[in-house]
C-alpha positions as CSV (number, residue, x, y, z in Angstrom):
1,M,43.2,193.2,24.4
2,V,44.6,195.2,27.3
3,D,46.7,198.5,27.0
4,F,49.6,198.0,28.9
5,K,51.3,201.2,28.7
6,S,47.5,203.2,29.5
7,G,47.4,201.3,32.5
8,I,51.5,201.9,33.7
9,T,50.5,205.4,32.8
10,F,46.7,204.7,34.5
11,I,49.3,203.6,37.6
12,H,51.8,206.1,38.1
13,G,49.4,208.7,38.1
14,I,47.5,206.7,41.3
15,F,51.5,206.9,41.9
16,K,52.2,210.6,41.7
17,E,48.8,211.1,43.6
18,R,49.7,209.1,47.2
19,L,53.9,210.3,47.3
20,N,54.6,212.2,50.2
21,N,58.1,214.0,49.5
22,K,58.8,213.3,53.5
23,G,57.2,210.1,53.6
24,I,58.6,206.7,53.3
25,H,57.8,204.6,50.4
26,I,58.2,201.0,49.3
27,D,58.5,198.9,45.8
28,A,58.0,195.4,47.2
29,T,58.7,193.6,44.0
30,C,61.7,196.0,41.8
31,G,62.3,193.3,39.2
32,N,64.3,195.2,36.6
33,G,63.7,198.7,38.6
34,Y,61.5,200.5,36.2
35,D,59.2,201.3,38.9
36,S,62.1,201.9,41.4
37,L,62.8,204.3,39.2
38,F,59.7,206.3,38.2
39,L,59.3,207.1,42.3
40,A,62.9,207.7,43.0
41,K,62.2,210.9,40.6
42,A,59.0,211.3,41.2
43,L,60.7,211.6,44.4
44,K,63.3,213.9,43.1
45,G,65.4,213.3,46.4
46,A,63.3,213.4,49.2
47,G,61.5,211.3,50.9
48,H,62.6,207.3,51.3
49,L,62.2,204.5,48.5
50,F,63.2,200.7,50.2
51,C,63.2,198.5,47.0
52,F,62.5,194.6,47.8
53,D,63.2,191.9,45.8
54,I,63.5,188.1,46.3
55,Q,65.4,187.8,43.4
56,P,69.2,188.7,43.7
57,F,69.8,190.2,40.8
58,A,66.2,192.1,40.8
59,I,68.2,193.5,43.7
60,A,71.4,194.5,41.6
61,A,69.5,195.4,38.2
62,T,67.9,197.9,40.2
63,E,70.3,199.2,41.8
64,K,72.7,199.8,38.3
65,L,69.7,201.1,36.9
66,L,69.0,203.6,39.5
67,L,73.1,205.0,39.9
68,C,72.9,205.1,36.1
69,E,69.3,207.6,36.0
70,T,69.5,209.6,39.4
71,Q,71.9,211.5,40.8
72,Y,69.8,210.8,44.7
């Protein structure tokens, strides 16, 4: 059985290693916004994060989450 929680922790570790506070970052499938939120918090208001999704409700959910959970 696959342990998705440890998989997400692993991927988030890779994200943190590669994030550049002066860079431009893209979440091309923002879904419910939780990875976008992780990236935004890791960037701490620096750099640029662009979030995209083909489904309008996913964009709305991500926007709502980021507005509620960050100050950036």
